[in-house]
C-alpha positions as CSV (number, residue, x, y, z in Angstrom):
1,G,8.2,65.2,51.3
2,A,11.1,66.9,49.6
3,R,10.4,68.3,46.3
4,G,12.6,70.1,43.9
5,G,12.0,73.6,42.8
6,A,9.3,74.4,40.3
7,G,9.8,74.8,36.6
8,G,8.9,77.9,34.6
9,G,10.5,80.2,37.1
10,K,7.7,79.7,39.7
11,R,8.5,79.6,43.3
12,S,8.2,76.3,45.1
13,R,7.2,76.0,48.7
14,V,9.0,74.6,51.7
15,A,7.6,71.3,53.0
16,H,5.3,71.5,56.0
17,A,5.9,69.3,59.0
18,A,4.0,66.1,58.2
19,G,0.6,65.9,60.1
20,P,-1.4,62.8,60.7
21,H,-3.8,63.4,57.8
22,S,-2.5,63.3,54.2
23,P,-5.5,63.3,51.8
24,E,-4.9,63.4,48.1
25,E,-5.5,67.1,47.7
26,K,-2.9,67.9,50.3
27,V,-0.1,65.9,48.9
28,E,0.8,68.7,46.5
29,E,1.6,71.0,49.4
30,E,4.3,68.7,50.8
31,V,7.1,70.4,49.0
32,A,10.9,70.6,49.3
33,P,13.5,71.7,51.8
34,P,15.0,75.2,51.8
35,P,16.1,76.4,48.4
36,A,19.6,76.7,47.0
37,A,21.6,79.7,48.1
38,D,21.6,81.4,44.7
39,A,17.7,81.5,44.9
40,L,18.3,84.1,47.8
41,G,20.5,86.2,45.6
42,G,23.5,85.6,47.8
43,R,25.7,82.7,48.5
44,R,26.0,80.1,51.3
45,R,29.3,80.2,53.2
46,A,31.0,76.9,54.1
47,S,30.8,77.9,57.7
48,T,27.0,78.3,57.8
49,P,24.9,75.3,58.8
50,K,22.1,73.8,56.8
51,G,19.1,76.2,56.4
52,V,21.2,79.3,57.1
53,Y,22.2,81.5,54.2
54,F,24.5,84.5,53.8
55,D,23.2,87.3,51.5
56,E,26.2,89.6,50.9
57,R,23.9,92.3,49.5
58,R,22.4,92.8,53.0
59,R,25.1,94.5,55.0
60,S,23.2,95.0,58.3
61,K,21.4,91.7,58.4
62,P,23.2,89.3,56.0
63,Y,22.1,85.9,57.6
64,C,18.8,84.5,56.4
65,I,16.5,81.6,57.3
66,Q,13.1,80.7,55.8
67,K,9.9,79.7,57.4
68,T,6.5,78.5,56.0
69,I,3.7,80.5,57.6
70,N,0.1,80.0,56.5
71,K,1.4,78.0,53.5
72,K,3.6,80.9,52.3
73,L,7.4,80.9,52.3
74,Q,8.9,83.9,54.1
75,S,12.5,85.0,54.7
76,F,13.9,86.4,57.9
77,Y,17.2,88.2,58.3
78,F,19.6,88.5,61.2
79,A,22.7,90.5,62.0
80,T,24.7,87.5,63.3
81,K,25.0,83.9,62.4
82,V,24.3,82.8,66.0
83,E,20.9,84.6,66.0
84,A,20.0,83.0,62.7
85,I,20.9,79.5,63.9
86,Q,19.0,79.9,67.2
87,E,15.9,81.1,65.3
88,R,16.0,78.3,62.8
89,E,16.4,75.7,65.6
90,A,13.4,77.2,67.4
91,Y,11.4,77.1,64.2
92,M,12.3,73.4,63.4
93,Q,11.5,72.5,67.0
94,S,8.1,74.2,66.7
95,R,7.3,72.0,63.7
96,V,8.2,68.9,65.6
97,D,6.1,70.0,68.6
98,A,3.1,70.8,66.3
99,N,3.4,67.4,64.7
100,L,3.6,65.6,68.1
101,A,0.6,67.6,69.3
102,K,-1.5,66.3,66.4
103,K,-0.4,62.8,67.1
104,Q,-1.1,63.0,70.8
105,A,-4.6,64.1,70.1
106,V,-5.4,60.6,68.7
107,A,-2.8,58.7,70.7
108,A,-5.2,57.3,73.3
109,K,-7.6,56.0,70.6
110,R,-4.7,54.5,68.6
111,A,-3.3,52.7,71.7
112,A,-6.8,51.3,72.5
113,D,-7.2,50.1,68.9
114,V,-3.8,48.5,68.8
115,T,-4.6,46.7,72.2
116,K,-7.9,45.4,70.9
117,H,-7.0,44.7,67.2
118,G,-3.2,44.8,66.9
119,G,-1.1,41.7,66.6
120,S,-3.6,39.7,64.5
121,S,-1.2,39.6,61.5
122,A,1.7,38.3,63.7
123,L,-0.6,35.6,65.2
124,E,-1.7,34.6,61.7
125,R,1.8,34.4,60.4
126,E,2.7,32.1,63.3
127,V,-0.1,29.7,62.4
128,E,1.0,29.9,58.7
129,F,4.5,28.7,59.6
130,A,3.1,26.0,61.9
131,L,0.9,24.7,59.0
132,V,3.9,24.7,56.6
133,G,6.1,22.8,59.1
134,A,3.4,20.3,60.0
135,Y,2.5,19.6,56.4
136,T,6.2,19.2,55.3
137,K,6.8,16.8,58.2
138,E,3.6,14.8,57.4
139,T,4.0,14.5,53.6
140,Q,7.6,15.3,52.8
141,R,6.3,17.7,50.2
142,E,6.8,21.4,49.7
143,A,4.7,24.0,51.5
144,M,5.2,27.8,51.6
145,V,3.8,31.0,52.9
146,L,2.5,33.3,50.2
147,N,3.3,36.9,49.7
148,D,1.1,39.5,51.4
149,F,-2.4,40.4,50.3
150,T,-3.1,37.3,48.2
151,R,-6.4,35.6,48.7
152,G,-4.7,32.5,50.1
153,D,-2.0,32.5,52.8
154,V,-0.3,29.1,52.3
155,I,0.1,26.7,49.4
156,L,0.6,23.0,49.9
157,R,2.2,20.9,47.2
158,R,0.1,18.0,45.9
159,S,1.4,14.7,44.6
160,D,0.9,16.0,41.0
161,D,3.2,19.0,41.7
162,R,0.3,21.4,41.7
163,Y,-0.8,23.2,44.8
164,L,-3.7,23.5,47.3
165,V,-4.3,27.1,48.4
166,V,-5.3,27.6,52.1
167,Q,-6.6,30.7,53.8
168,I,-5.8,31.2,57.5
169,K,-8.0,32.9,60.1
170,T,-7.0,33.2,63.8
171,T,-8.5,34.2,67.1
172,M,-6.6,34.6,70.3
173,Q,-9.1,32.8,72.6
174,K,-12.7,31.9,73.2
175,R,-14.9,34.8,73.9
176,K,-14.9,35.6,77.7
177,D,-17.8,34.0,79.6
178,R,-19.2,32.7,76.3
179,N,-18.9,29.4,74.6
180,Y,-17.9,30.5,71.1
181,Y,-15.0,31.5,68.9
182,R,-15.2,34.5,66.5
183,F,-13.3,34.9,63.3
184,N,-13.3,38.1,61.2
185,N,-13.3,38.8,57.5
186,V,-14.0,35.3,56.4
187,G,-15.8,35.9,53.1
188,G,-14.3,36.0,49.6
189,Y,-12.4,32.7,49.8
190,E,-14.4,30.5,47.5
191,G,-12.7,27.6,46.0
192,M,-10.3,27.0,48.9
193,P,-10.3,25.6,52.5
194,V,-10.3,28.1,55.3
195,L,-8.4,27.0,58.4
196,C,-9.7,28.8,61.5
197,F,-7.4,28.4,64.5
198,C,-7.5,29.4,68.2
199,I,-4.1,30.3,69.5
200,E,-4.8,29.7,73.2
201,D,-6.5,26.4,72.8
202,K,-4.2,25.2,70.0
203,E,-7.2,23.9,68.2
204,G,-8.7,24.6,64.8
205,W,-11.4,24.0,62.3
206,I,-11.4,23.6,58.5
207,V,-14.4,25.1,56.6
208,D,-15.0,25.2,52.9
209,G,-14.6,28.8,51.6
210,D,-17.8,28.3,49.5
211,D,-19.8,28.0,52.7
212,L,-18.5,31.3,53.9
213,A,-19.4,33.3,50.8
214,G,-21.1,36.6,51.7
215,R,-20.1,36.4,55.4
216,I,-18.1,39.0,57.2
217,H,-17.7,37.2,60.5
218,L,-17.9,33.5,61.6
219,T,-19.0,32.5,65.0
220,L,-18.2,28.9,65.9
221,T,-20.0,27.5,68.9
222,P,-19.1,23.9,69.7
223,G,-22.1,21.6,69.2
224,A,-24.2,24.3,67.6
225,P,-26.1,23.5,64.3
226,L,-23.9,25.9,62.2
227,A,-20.7,24.3,63.4
228,E,-22.0,20.8,62.8
229,R,-23.1,21.7,59.3
230,I,-20.0,23.6,57.9
231,V,-17.0,22.2,59.9
232,L,-15.1,19.6,57.8
233,A,-12.4,18.8,60.4
234,K,-11.6,19.8,64.0
235,G,-8.6,19.3,66.2
236,S,-4.9,20.1,66.6
237,M,-2.7,21.3,63.7
238,D,-1.6,17.7,63.1
239,V,-5.2,16.5,62.7
240,L,-6.0,19.4,60.4
241,V,-3.0,18.7,58.2
242,E,-3.9,15.0,58.0
243,Y,-7.3,16.0,56.7
244,L,-6.0,18.4,54.1
245,A,-3.4,15.9,52.9
246,S,-6.2,13.3,52.5
247,N,-8.8,15.5,50.8
248,M,-6.8,17.7,48.4
249,D,-9.0,16.8,45.5
250,K,-12.0,18.5,47.1
251,W,-10.7,21.8,45.8
252,D,-9.3,22.9,42.5
253,P,-5.5,23.0,42.3
254,A,-3.5,26.0,41.4
255,T,0.0,26.8,40.1
256,K,2.4,28.6,42.4
257,D,2.5,31.6,40.0
258,K,-1.3,31.9,40.0
259,A,-1.5,31.7,43.7
260,Q,1.1,34.4,44.2
261,R,-0.9,36.8,41.9
262,D,-4.4,36.1,43.1
263,F,-5.1,39.4,44.9
264,K,-8.4,40.7,46.2
265,C,-7.4,44.3,45.2
266,D,-6.1,45.7,41.9
267,A,-3.7,48.0,43.8
268,H,-1.8,44.9,45.1
269,L,-1.7,43.4,41.6
270,K,-0.1,46.6,40.4
271,E,2.5,46.4,43.2
272,M,3.3,42.9,42.1
273,R,3.9,44.1,38.6
274,V,6.4,46.6,40.0
275,I,8.2,43.9,42.0
276,D,8.3,41.6,38.9
277,A,9.8,44.4,36.9
278,F,12.4,45.1,39.6
279,K,13.4,41.4,39.6
280,A,13.7,41.4,35.8
281,R,15.9,44.6,36.0
282,F,18.2,43.1,38.7
283,P,18.2,39.4,38.0
284,A,21.5,38.7,39.8
285,Y,20.0,39.2,43.2
286,A,18.4,36.5,45.4
287,Y,14.9,37.4,46.6
288,E,12.7,36.5,49.5
289,W,9.4,37.6,50.9
290,P,9.5,39.3,54.3
291,V,8.6,37.3,57.4
292,E,6.5,40.0,58.9
293,Q,2.9,40.1,57.5
294,G,1.5,43.5,56.5
295,G,4.7,45.4,57.6
296,H,6.7,48.1,55.9
297,V,8.9,45.7,54.0
298,D,7.7,44.6,50.6
299,L,10.6,42.5,49.4
300,C,14.0,41.3,50.6
301,F,16.9,41.0,48.3
302,A,20.5,39.9,48.7
303,S,23.1,42.4,47.6
304,A,26.9,42.5,48.0
305,C,26.3,44.0,51.5
306,G,23.9,41.4,52.6
307,W,20.1,41.1,52.8
308,V,18.3,44.4,52.2
309,N,14.7,45.2,53.3
310,S,13.0,47.3,50.7
311,Q,9.8,49.3,50.5
312,F,8.3,49.8,47.0
313,K,6.5,53.0,45.8
314,T,5.4,54.2,42.4
315,A,6.0,57.7,41.1
316,G,4.0,59.8,38.8
317,P,3.9,63.4,37.3
318,S,2.0,66.1,39.2
319,K,0.6,69.3,37.7
320,K,3.3,71.6,36.2
321,Q,6.1,70.9,38.6
322,A,9.3,69.1,37.6
323,G,10.3,65.7,38.7
324,L,8.0,62.8,39.7
325,L,6.0,62.6,42.9
326,V,6.1,59.7,45.3
327,K,3.7,59.4,48.2
328,L,5.7,58.4,51.2
329,Y,3.4,57.6,54.0
330,S,1.7,54.6,55.7
331,S,-1.6,54.1,57.4
332,A,-1.7,54.8,61.1
333,G,-5.3,53.8,61.9
334,K,-8.2,56.1,62.4
335,D,-8.9,59.1,64.6
336,E,-11.9,59.5,66.9
337,R,-14.1,60.7,64.0
338,G,-13.3,57.7,61.9
339,N,-11.0,59.5,59.4
340,R,-8.0,57.6,58.1
341,V,-4.8,58.8,59.7
342,Y,-1.5,58.7,57.8
343,A,2.1,59.1,59.1
344,P,5.6,59.3,57.6
345,Y,7.7,56.2,57.8
346,R,10.1,55.9,60.7
347,L,13.8,55.4,60.4
348,G,14.4,51.7,60.6
349,A,11.2,50.6,58.9
350,F,13.2,49.6,55.8
351,D,16.7,49.7,54.4
352,V,16.0,51.0,50.9
353,L,13.2,52.8,49.2
354,V,12.6,51.5,45.7
355,V,10.8,54.0,43.5
356,A,9.4,52.8,40.2
357,Y,8.1,54.7,37.2
358,E,6.6,53.1,34.1
359,K,6.8,54.9,30.8
360,E,6.1,54.0,27.2
361,Q,9.2,54.1,25.1
362,E,9.9,52.8,21.6
363,G,6.5,51.1,21.5
364,E,6.7,49.3,24.8
365,N,6.5,50.1,28.5
366,K,9.8,50.4,30.3
367,W,10.5,50.7,34.0
368,H,12.7,53.3,35.6
369,F,13.9,52.8,39.1
370,W,15.5,54.7,42.0
371,R,17.1,52.9,44.9
372,I,17.3,55.4,47.8
373,P,19.0,54.3,51.0
374,A,17.0,55.0,54.2
375,A,19.9,56.8,55.7
376,E,19.8,59.3,52.8
377,L,16.0,59.8,53.3
378,A,16.6,60.4,57.0
379,H,19.4,62.8,56.3
380,H,17.1,64.9,54.0
381,G,14.3,64.9,56.6
382,Y,11.9,62.4,55.0
383,L,11.9,59.7,57.7
384,K,10.6,60.2,61.2
385,T,13.2,60.3,64.0
386,K,13.3,61.7,67.6
387,R,14.5,65.0,66.1
388,Q,12.4,65.3,63.0
389,P,8.7,64.6,62.1
390,G,9.4,63.2,58.7
391,K,7.6,64.0,55.5
392,T,4.8,62.4,53.6
393,C,5.9,62.7,50.0
394,L,9.1,62.9,47.9
395,R,10.0,64.2,44.5
396,V,12.6,62.2,42.5
397,Y,14.5,63.4,39.5
398,G,16.1,61.6,36.5
399,P,16.1,61.7,32.7
400,V,12.4,61.0,32.7
401,G,9.5,63.2,33.6
402,R,9.3,67.0,33.4
403,Q,12.8,68.4,33.7
404,P,13.6,71.4,36.0
405,N,14.0,74.8,34.5
406,P,17.7,75.6,34.6
407,N,16.8,79.3,34.5
408,A,14.4,79.2,37.4
409,R,15.2,81.6,40.2
410,R,14.7,78.8,42.7
411,K,16.7,75.7,41.7
412,A,15.3,72.2,42.0
413,V,16.6,70.0,44.7
414,T,17.7,67.0,42.6
415,W,19.8,64.9,45.0
416,T,17.8,61.8,44.1
417,K,19.4,61.8,40.6
418,Q,22.4,59.9,42.0
419,F,20.1,56.9,42.9
420,Y,18.5,56.5,39.4
421,F,18.7,53.3,37.4
422,P,17.6,53.3,33.7
423,P,15.8,50.4,32.0
424,S,18.1,47.6,31.1
């Protein structure tokens, strides 16, 4: 991702084209675009395009471009501007081609994985909305889909204004040539009902989460001893809703706030703290959770321009470089060796990147925010498009964090300053 220049007069490196792997130790190598013209000792003319610089001290070959070769920044000089432009375009295309080659190496496996496992989140979300609609119709009470990564998926309002938390599990169809239904990742939902639903048959089962403790998968065979023992209700969505509405006291109730913060992972709890801080910093906006489950949008808010889909990231300091580092990649499955694959976000995945940084000030923790439009990220090369591979990390600048050295030979690229919002 784009990084500004280094402090202390040290040279920073140009960002490499983002590859499919982005382990922690490689994040520091994803550094910023070409340096400012004065870092080359010359000046950039208004007529030269991005990435081409004019060094007036070199009379025979005054036009310069830069390439990263074996992780080292190198300068190349040309007699004419046309030569420099052509060489830079060829270099940038080679970066795109190299990135595509890495992705194509795992493309077949990725396609097979998506065919086999993809779409489960969308199917589950459909069932969640079906449950909400059926329950509201049956009881005339509130029901809502929870935010992503909570232990429960849906909450149903009880007559005492508290809520029953329900976990949803789905399968597309009965296993071919076999008389059973298989549901995955069913453990860890103690204290709540688990609604298992088959999309094709439009039929489901309700199981107590306590009976699934320690299980990874659940196989339900009609008439089998296990199904007879643990299934509490079976039938259409209306039948399941009727059972839940009549047996709410079987499980402990919860408040809406508790259900929205009951995460299985501490990382998601931290993200929720960031979202809460953002809402407190910008209280005038209306907020909604995204419809898509597990997508690239974390929160939707209504601004003067309409609804905005936002992706949230936290920033932090790194080594001795100025600015704050933001990891800007998403999971893209696994390769053939089972290693996790990461990829830059594509243009269109979200409208605004919200970067948050928490710092102790005046005896309390305060949040600093950057709201960076996706169009700006794409313009600076951070989002994947047909013409650029994107980058996997970004460096943001503001009045917090290590400040760039104003005397450094290579100046920091601080365009993100204009999108900074201080604590209220």
